[in-house]
ZABAGU-53884 format. One record per residue (C-alpha): residue number from 1; residue in one letter; x, y, z. Coordinates in steps of 0.2 Angstrom, whole numbers. Layout:
BEGIN
NUM;a;X;Y;Z
...
# end
This chain:
BEGIN
1;x;550;600;518
2;x;534;609;519
3;x;534;625;529
4;x;524;627;545
5;x;505;632;543
6;x;508;649;551
7;x;505;667;546
8;x;486;668;543
9;x;479;686;541
10;x;467;692;554
11;x;455;695;540
12;x;454;678;535
13;x;452;672;553
14;x;438;684;556
15;x;429;677;540
16;x;431;659;546
17;x;424;663;564
18;x;410;672;557
19;x;405;657;545
20;x;406;646;560
21;x;398;656;574
22;x;386;665;564
23;x;393;682;570
24;x;387;697;560
25;x;372;699;549
26;x;363;683;546
27;x;362;685;528
28;x;381;690;527
29;x;388;672;530
30;x;386;660;515
31;x;380;643;520
32;x;393;628;523
33;x;397;618;508
34;x;397;599;507
35;x;415;591;507
36;x;415;579;492
37;x;411;561;494
38;x;411;563;514
39;x;395;552;516
40;x;400;534;519
41;x;396;523;504
42;x;388;509;513
43;x;375;520;521
44;x;361;512;511
45;x;363;495;520
46;x;371;500;537
47;x;360;499;552
48;x;360;514;563
49;x;360;510;582
50;x;358;528;587
51;x;369;544;590
52;x;387;541;596
53;x;391;547;614
54;x;396;566;613
55;x;411;561;623
56;x;417;547;611
57;x;434;550;602
58;x;436;556;585
59;x;452;555;575
60;x;450;564;557
61;x;462;568;543
62;x;458;584;533
63;x;466;583;516
64;x;471;600;508
65;x;470;604;490
66;x;487;608;481
67;x;490;627;478
68;x;481;630;461
69;x;470;615;462
70;x;472;597;457
71;x;470;601;438
72;x;485;612;439
73;x;495;598;447
74;x;489;586;434
75;x;495;597;420
76;x;512;600;428
77;x;515;581;430
78;x;511;578;412
79;x;522;592;406
80;x;536;587;417
81;x;535;569;411
82;x;535;575;394
83;x;550;587;395
84;x;559;577;408
85;x;562;594;417
86;x;558;590;435
87;x;556;599;452
88;x;565;595;467
89;x;555;592;483
90;x;559;609;489
91;x;553;617;473
92;x;538;606;473
93;x;532;612;490
94;x;536;630;486
95;x;525;629;471
96;x;511;617;475
97;x;509;617;494
98;x;493;625;501
99;x;497;642;506
100;x;500;644;525
101;x;486;657;526
102;x;474;645;519
103;x;480;630;531
104;x;479;642;546
105;x;461;647;541
106;x;456;629;540
107;x;465;626;558
108;x;456;641;565
109;x;439;634;560
110;x;442;617;567
111;x;450;624;583
112;x;435;636;585
113;x;424;620;586
114;x;434;613;600
115;x;445;601;590
116;x;464;600;591
117;x;474;601;575
118;x;491;595;570
119;x;499;601;555
120;x;511;587;548
121;x;526;594;540
122;x;529;588;523
123;x;511;581;521
124;x;496;588;512
125;x;485;586;527
126;x;480;591;545
127;x;478;577;558
128;x;462;582;569
129;x;456;575;585
130;x;443;578;598
131;x;426;573;603
132;x;411;567;594
133;x;402;583;600
134;x;416;594;592
135;x;416;585;576
136;x;398;586;575
137;x;399;605;577
138;x;413;608;565
139;x;407;597;551
140;x;389;599;553
141;x;385;580;555
142;x;377;569;567
143;x;389;555;571
144;x;380;538;575
145;x;385;520;579
146;x;382;508;564
147;x;384;491;559
148;x;388;486;542
149;x;395;471;533
150;x;400;462;550
151;x;408;478;556
152;x;403;489;571
153;x;408;507;567
154;x;406;526;571
155;x;401;536;556
156;x;391;552;550
157;x;373;550;545
158;x;377;561;530
159;x;390;571;521
160;x;402;583;530
161;x;402;601;527
162;x;415;616;529
163;x;413;634;530
164;x;412;642;512
165;x;427;652;515
166;x;438;637;517
167;x;428;623;508
168;x;438;625;491
169;x;454;621;501
170;x;448;604;507
171;x;448;590;494
172;x;443;576;507
173;x;441;571;525
174;x;444;553;532
175;x;441;546;549
176;x;423;552;553
177;x;419;535;546
178;x;429;523;556
179;x;427;508;544
180;x;445;502;542
181;x;452;502;524
182;x;465;487;523
183;x;476;481;508
184;x;483;465;505
185;x;500;459;497
186;x;498;452;479
187;x;508;436;482
188;x;502;418;478
189;x;511;405;487
190;x;505;388;494
191;x;506;393;512
192;x;512;409;522
193;x;531;410;523
194;x;529;413;542
195;x;523;395;544
196;x;537;388;534
197;x;536;381;516
198;x;548;371;505
199;x;546;365;487
200;x;544;347;484
201;x;560;340;476
202;x;552;336;459
203;x;554;352;449
204;x;564;358;434
205;x;578;370;434
206;x;574;377;417
207;x;556;377;410
208;x;553;359;403
209;x;570;352;406
210;x;562;337;417
211;x;546;330;412
212;x;535;315;418
213;x;542;304;405
214;x;560;305;410
215;x;559;308;429
216;x;549;297;441
217;x;537;304;454
218;x;545;302;472
219;x;532;289;478
220;x;530;280;462
221;x;513;288;458
222;x;508;286;439
223;x;504;302;431
224;x;492;301;416
225;x;493;313;401
226;x;483;328;401
227;x;472;330;386
228;x;483;318;376
229;x;499;328;380
230;x;514;324;392
231;x;516;340;402
232;x;532;344;411
233;x;535;347;429
234;x;534;365;435
235;x;550;375;436
236;x;558;375;454
237;x;558;394;453
238;x;568;406;441
239;x;583;414;449
240;x;591;431;446
241;x;603;426;432
242;x;589;417;423
243;x;577;431;424
244;x;590;443;417
245;x;594;431;403
246;x;576;430;398
247;x;571;448;399
248;x;587;459;397
249;x;596;449;384
250;x;603;461;371
251;x;603;476;383
252;x;618;489;381
253;x;633;484;391
254;x;635;491;408
255;x;616;492;412
256;x;614;486;429
257;x;605;500;438
258;x;620;508;445
259;x;617;526;452
260;x;598;523;453
261;x;587;520;468
262;x;572;509;468
263;x;559;511;482
264;x;549;497;488
265;x;533;499;499
266;x;526;487;510
267;x;519;485;528
268;x;530;481;542
269;x;549;476;540
270;x;556;459;540
271;x;570;458;553
272;x;581;446;543
273;x;579;455;525
274;x;597;459;521
275;x;604;443;528
276;x;591;433;518
277;x;593;443;502
278;x;612;442;503
279;x;612;423;506
280;x;599;421;492
281;x;610;431;479
282;x;625;422;484
283;x;618;404;482
284;x;610;408;465
285;x;625;415;457
286;x;623;433;460
287;x;632;447;471
288;x;626;452;488
289;x;622;470;493
290;x;637;480;496
291;x;637;492;512
292;x;623;505;510
293;x;615;498;495
294;x;599;491;504
295;x;592;504;516
296;x;576;506;525
297;x;565;521;530
298;x;554;514;544
299;x;541;522;556
300;x;543;523;574
301;x;531;510;579
302;x;521;496;570
303;x;502;494;573
304;x;488;481;570
305;x;502;467;570
306;x;491;452;573
307;x;481;447;558
308;x;470;435;568
309;x;462;448;579
310;x;445;455;576
311;x;441;468;570
312;x;452;463;555
313;x;470;467;557
314;x;486;464;548
315;x;497;448;548
316;x;515;456;549
317;x;524;440;546
318;x;514;437;530
319;x;521;455;524
320;x;538;448;528
321;x;537;436;513
322;x;531;451;502
323;x;546;462;507
324;x;557;447;503
325;x;551;444;486
326;x;551;462;482
327;x;569;466;487
328;x;576;450;479
329;x;566;453;463
330;x;572;470;461
331;x;590;465;465
332;x;588;451;452
333;x;584;463;438
334;x;595;477;443
335;x;610;470;454
336;x;619;487;456
337;x;604;497;459
338;x;601;505;477
339;x;585;498;485
340;x;577;508;499
341;x;563;500;508
342;x;549;511;514
343;x;538;502;528
344;x;520;507;532
345;x;517;505;551
346;x;501;494;546
347;x;492;488;531
348;x;479;501;532
349;x;478;513;516
350;x;482;528;527
351;x;498;520;534
352;x;504;514;516
353;x;499;531;509
354;x;512;539;520
355;x;526;529;513
356;x;523;538;497
357;x;524;555;506
358;x;541;549;513
359;x;547;544;496
360;x;542;560;487
361;x;550;571;501
362;x;566;562;502
363;x;568;564;483
364;x;580;549;483
365;x;571;536;473
366;x;566;538;454
367;x;555;522;452
368;x;543;514;465
369;x;536;496;465
370;x;521;492;477
371;x;514;475;476
372;x;498;477;486
373;x;480;484;484
374;x;463;481;487
375;x;450;469;478
376;x;440;480;466
377;x;440;499;462
378;x;430;504;477
379;x;440;514;488
380;x;436;529;500
381;x;437;545;489
382;x;447;554;503
383;x;460;541;501
384;x;459;541;482
385;x;462;559;481
386;x;476;558;493
387;x;484;543;483
388;x;482;553;467
389;x;490;569;474
390;x;505;558;480
391;x;507;550;463
392;x;506;567;454
393;x;520;574;466
394;x;530;561;461
395;x;528;563;443
396;x;533;581;445
397;x;549;576;454
398;x;553;563;440
399;x;547;548;451
400;x;538;534;443
401;x;525;523;451
402;x;522;504;447
403;x;508;493;455
404;x;503;475;454
405;x;486;473;446
406;x;480;459;457
407;x;479;441;457
408;x;460;438;456
409;x;458;440;437
410;x;443;452;433
411;x;437;450;451
412;x;421;444;445
413;x;422;428;456
414;x;425;438;472
415;x;414;453;468
416;x;400;447;456
417;x;404;459;442
418;x;421;462;433
419;x;431;475;440
420;x;450;481;441
421;x;459;484;457
422;x;465;500;465
423;x;478;508;466
424;x;484;500;450
425;x;469;507;441
426;x;474;525;444
427;x;479;533;427
428;x;495;540;435
429;x;503;524;439
430;x;509;509;428
431;x;498;494;432
432;x;509;478;430
433;x;499;462;425
434;x;505;443;424
435;x;511;431;412
436;x;514;412;413
437;x;532;411;406
438;x;543;397;399
439;x;561;402;402
440;x;575;391;395
441;x;593;395;392
442;x;588;402;375
443;x;577;416;384
444;x;559;417;385
445;x;552;403;373
446;x;534;404;377
447;x;522;416;386
448;x;503;418;389
449;x;491;427;401
450;x;492;420;419
451;x;474;413;422
452;x;474;396;431
453;x;463;381;432
454;x;468;367;444
455;x;466;349;440
456;x;469;336;454
457;x;474;318;451
458;x;459;307;455
459;x;456;288;451
460;x;470;289;439
461;x;465;304;429
462;x;466;323;430
463;x;449;330;436
464;x;445;349;436
465;x;445;354;455
466;x;445;373;454
467;x;439;381;439
468;x;447;398;442
469;x;462;396;455
470;x;470;413;452
471;x;475;425;438
472;x;483;442;434
473;x;472;457;436
474;x;464;466;422
475;x;450;473;413
476;x;442;490;413
477;x;439;502;428
478;x;422;507;434
479;x;430;522;444
480;x;441;530;432
481;x;438;537;414
482;x;449;530;400
483;x;464;542;399
484;x;469;551;384
485;x;485;541;382
486;x;474;525;380
487;x;462;533;368
488;x;475;540;358
489;x;483;522;357
490;x;467;515;351
491;x;462;505;365
492;x;443;501;365
493;x;436;502;383
494;x;418;495;382
495;x;412;505;397
496;x;423;519;394
497;x;435;516;409
498;x;454;515;412
499;x;460;498;405
500;x;473;487;413
501;x;485;480;413
502;x;498;493;405
503;x;512;479;404
504;x;516;462;411
505;x;529;451;418
506;x;530;434;425
507;x;518;431;439
508;x;511;413;438
509;x;516;404;454
510;x;519;389;443
511;x;532;398;433
512;x;537;409;447
513;x;553;415;456
514;x;564;405;469
515;x;566;416;484
516;x;575;414;500
517;x;568;418;518
518;x;570;414;535
519;x;554;405;540
520;x;546;397;555
521;x;549;378;555
522;x;544;365;569
523;x;562;365;574
524;x;563;384;574
525;x;568;398;563
526;x;578;393;548
527;x;583;400;531
528;x;575;390;516
529;x;569;394;498
530;x;552;392;489
531;x;544;396;473
532;x;533;411;473
533;x;521;421;461
534;x;507;433;459
535;x;508;450;452
536;x;519;454;467
537;x;532;447;457
538;x;528;456;441
539;x;529;474;448
540;x;547;472;456
541;x;553;463;440
542;x;547;478;430
543;x;553;491;441
544;x;570;483;442
545;x;571;484;422
546;x;565;502;423
547;x;580;506;434
548;x;591;501;419
549;x;581;512;408
550;x;583;527;420
551;x;602;523;422
552;x;603;523;402
553;x;593;540;402
554;x;603;549;415
555;x;587;555;423
556;x;570;550;430
557;x;555;547;419
558;x;540;553;429
559;x;523;546;422
560;x;528;530;411
561;x;511;527;403
562;x;511;541;390
563;x;527;535;383
564;x;523;516;384
565;x;506;519;374
566;x;515;530;361
567;x;529;518;359
568;x;527;501;365
569;x;541;493;354
570;x;551;488;370
571;x;537;475;375
572;x;535;458;368
573;x;517;455;362
574;x;511;440;373
575;x;500;429;361
576;x;500;413;371
577;x;513;404;359
578;x;527;392;363
579;x;520;386;380
580;x;512;370;385
581;x;493;368;391
582;x;500;368;409
583;x;512;361;421
584;x;513;347;434
585;x;515;353;451
586;x;521;341;465
587;x;519;347;483
588;x;521;340;500
589;x;505;338;509
590;x;511;347;523
591;x;521;359;514
592;x;537;354;523
593;x;543;337;520
594;x;538;320;513
595;x;532;313;530
596;x;513;315;525
597;x;515;312;507
598;x;514;321;491
599;x;499;329;481
600;x;499;330;462
601;x;490;343;452
602;x;490;351;434
603;x;491;371;434
604;x;484;376;417
605;x;490;391;407
606;x;477;403;401
607;x;462;393;403
608;x;453;408;409
609;x;435;408;416
610;x;434;426;417
611;x;431;441;405
612;x;450;443;401
613;x;458;437;385
614;x;475;436;377
615;x;477;442;359
616;x;488;452;347
617;x;493;470;352
618;x;486;477;369
619;x;475;465;378
620;x;466;464;395
621;x;477;450;401
622;x;494;456;397
623;x;492;474;391
624;x;506;478;378
625;x;516;462;385
626;x;532;460;394
627;x;547;471;394
628;x;562;467;383
629;x;579;475;380
630;x;570;488;369
631;x;562;495;385
632;x;580;499;391
633;x;583;512;377
634;x;587;529;384
635;x;573;541;385
636;x;578;559;378
# end
């Protein structure tokens, strides 16, 4: 844990007070310095409605630079990940925590302006609260009432500043702009599990084992060929034994994740998670969790629970499905690994960011999977720097971070221009993209990039109804320069930005995983199963396999990407071979039963309407490809 921010010298306090109050000669105090990227990015199109009331409340988080600066922490993370000589959380804090005298100087400056400061133990920030008048005085701003993008917010009219004597200790400030930053789960399913959903009965156990020539539709509907080909029905959803047989075949005996803890982060916490996961495992041929194998680290309370309220809040029950998928997917790939679930108290960036601080400071997990993010690379710089500091702390301690790359392809349909998604685009995490995957008793017999076009049955033929339905995130970042490990591997980034994804796993909802969850049905809450996909599936599948690699190695791995890009022999190159043009989906119209009939569609494989493509070697849809037994080779 971090030490309390105490013990500031009187000399430093005097310097801060002089800088704030102007005490002493007028030319003795250097002018305040701008805090980087503290001016709202939307100011150019926001409407100013006048100064905020001086008595209005302000809640601010001031992020402090690590001791030695961010560059020193970056260098330490790279060195530790290369040598596999890691620090404990206590050693990390002793070396990199902001000095107590520096933090106290920042506190004294803020207190002097009339703000209240709380130093949060184990975190790299100060929580600050008070009035608009006090915040204006401290940060040298004018906080006004604005409207932008359908929101009414309180924000400064320009950049915030800090006294010269403490400015170098502050890497970011958030909260002056009250625009809420919210992230979303990366799952793709026909309807929220909270409302109840079931697979229609016509689906295949293995890929392609029942097709439209051998199994009739449940209501007698005639299904035509698709571009002259007879397509198989979609799988009902792959189970743990099927997924292990596909990806881990040939692994060394005894690799099951034993002795390794996988951390999962999401918002909120499903009240039925352990019972659901245990029933799912038992029903699909796996072992349930033993006592203490699945644990949780929860906040004291949850906020912004109702996703239907305005301004936009979070749908807690929708996140229950995300947690269920993550837990069951990790357990499927690493049946003996411990799973520790870290819940954010809401879906706001700041609350999910806190889960990483808890992971790093507990020092229990060595691989983290997070199946959420925002659409696009645009993120408040204050949050970006805080995220990156957390990822780097993890790397110094031997903790690896994996993120889903998103389910909107290159985001052009949503944002107008191709972009990657954050946090997956951060160079210090591994971005896991998606594939459409044919799994049979022989293993993976076909793979291509997950990019789906939907065709609906109309007048006896298949007609394109949604040109781009969804697909795995990828492309080139506009926010991060291409990291050296990608340059060294010969990855050509057309805009000079970080390339995604790094690797990929099954994510297509048409070839997705079967999960079991307690849902809300018309007759009440009940357990049932359904097929689910999205890069929310890909990331925990990869994290589960990485737990086996950590087990084989006997230690954590820290940053994974440098090793992946220098030797990607453990990944199967996805080129689009061995898989059909698509699968036929049969769904209940109401998502529950046949009372309202059935709907039929073809979900295509890799008929992309984006800038992404599949090819030999690294590509912008699947990265280096999907993990195989070679990935489980011990690291030195």
